[in-house]
C-alpha positions, -999 to 999 in steps of 0.1 A, spaced: -65 432 -506 -43 452 -483 -60 484 -471 -41 515 -460 -62 544 -446 -47 578 -438 -63 609 -423 -55 632 -452 -48 631 -489 -12 642 -484 -6 615 -458 -20 589 -481 3 599 -510 33 598 -486 22 563 -474 20 550 -510 53 564 -520 70 550 -489 54 516 -496 67 516 -531 102 526 -520 103 500 -493 93 474 -520 122 485 -542 147 488 -513 139 452 -503 153 441 -536 184 463 -542 196 440 -570 164 443 -591 153 467 -618 115 474 -615 91 479 -643 64 503 -633 32 513 -652 13 545 -644 -24 552 -651 -36 586 -663 -64 607 -648 -64 632 -620 -60 609 -590 -22 605 -592 -13 641 -598 -8 651 -561 13 620 -557 36 630 -585 42 665 -570 50 651 -535 72 624 -550 93 649 -570 97 674 -542 101 652 -511 113 618 -523 134 627 -553 167 621 -536 155 589 -519 142 571 -551 165 547 -570 155 561 -604 182 541 -622 165 509 -612 131 520 -627 116 515 -661 85 536 -667 54 525 -688 18 536 -690 -14 516 -686 -33 540 -708 -28 571 -729 -50 597 -747 -43 600 -784 -29 636 -782 6 651 -786 29 651 -756 26 689 -755 -11 686 -749 -22 690 -713 -43 658 -717 -11 637 -724 -5 613 -695 31 610 -706 36 647 -708 19 652 -674 42 627 -656 72 643 -672 62 679 -662 53 669 -626 79 643 -618 104 629 -644 117 663 -656 123 673 -619 145 644 -610 176 627 -626 157 601 -645 173 583 -675 153 592 -706 162 558 -722 142 541 -694 109 558 -703 85 540 -727 57 563 -737 28 556 -760 28 576 -793 1 597 -809 16 592 -844 -3 560 -852 -40 552 -852 -52 539 -817 -54 503 -831 -19 504 -845 -5 521 -814 -21 494 -792 -3 467 -812 30 486 -813 30 493 -775 22 457 -768 53 447 -788 74 472 -769 61 459 -736 67 423 -747 102 431 -757 112 449 -725 91 436 -696 98 401 -681 71 376 -689 54 349 -669 35 322 -689 38 344 -720 24 375 -704 45 406 -696 44 412 -658 49 448 -645 64 447 -610 42 476 -599 11 492 -615 -1 525 -600 -38 531 -607 -57 562 -597 -92 553 -585 -116 578 -603 -150 588 -590 -169 568 -617 -150 536 -610 -132 534 -643 -97 520 -643 -69 528 -667 -91 538 -697 -117 511 -692 -151 527 -685 -185 513 -675 -200 498 -706 -166 487 -719 -164 456 -698 -153 435 -728 -119 451 -723 -116 434 -690 -113 400 -707 -98 409 -740 -70 386 -750 -48 415 -764 -27 433 -739 -35 467 -751 -66 479 -771 -80 511 -786 -109 527 -767 -130 559 -764 -137 580 -734 -175 579 -732 -178 614 -717 -156 633 -742 -153 610 -772 -116 612 -769 -97 583 -785 -74 564 -761 -52 533 -758 -56 512 -727 -41 481 -711 -68 454 -709 -79 434 -679 -55 405 -682 -25 428 -686 -35 447 -654 -42 416 -634 -8 401 -643 10 428 -623 31 417 -594 17 446 -572 -13 467 -580 -15 499 -560 -48 519 -560 -48 555 -549 -81 571 -539 -83 605 -522 -112 630 -517 -148 626 -510 -157 623 -547 -141 588 -546 -162 576 -518 -187 556 -539 -159 541 -560 -140 530 -528 -172 515 -514 -177 496 -546 -142 482 -543 -145 472 -506 -182 464 -501 -197 454 -534 -193 429 -562 -176 435 -596 -199 465 -602 -173 487 -619 -141 481 -639 -120 492 -609 -139 469 -585 -133 440 -609 -96 446 -612 -92 451 -574 -111 420 -566 -93 397 -591 -57 410 -587 -36 388 -566 -15 416 -551 -37 446 -548 -33 474 -522 -57 503 -516 -44 536 -503 -72 559 -494 -78 590 -472 -106 593 -447 -127 614 -471 -126 586 -497 -130 557 -473 -159 571 -453 -171 557 -420 
């Protein structure tokens, strides 16, 4: 795993965005499929991206997907799709036809199946598995990844690419990418900022597969961790 430690949360977000843009700029002929996770960890990154890198990003060569979504309308503040639009996509010149959101109109089980078909039809595959070029995951304080929480480890090995799940804290219904789908990514970028993420970062760097995030980080072939000093610790 590549490890990038910056002094502040802002510097960490800048480093991740520059890394992503460098990856894209190294392949100017390529269209990149990116999947974003939900949660709070990526919110500062979206704001910095929109306001400081909007003009430097080749939006026309990006296709946007999600690793997980809460089963709420896009107008709801809990919508991962709605949040990314409000903080980033609505502020830049991004082609709407290149956004592939999950829908709240179906049951979680049916939406998981529908979204898997969308991904299969639009994302290049390797050995029969859709491979996102880049997956951005926020590392949350409890060590969950996408919407796979402790106690839901079966989702880390589930054959289906997407599955229904429930947030154990709120009871909220969600749809999440499963472990095999996340591990298939070409590049897996983990963002962890703030002292509240210190235990989760320690689990990733210094422990076994004790959390879903640690499992994914340890088994992904192209994982990079971007953390600030508060999250990394001494």
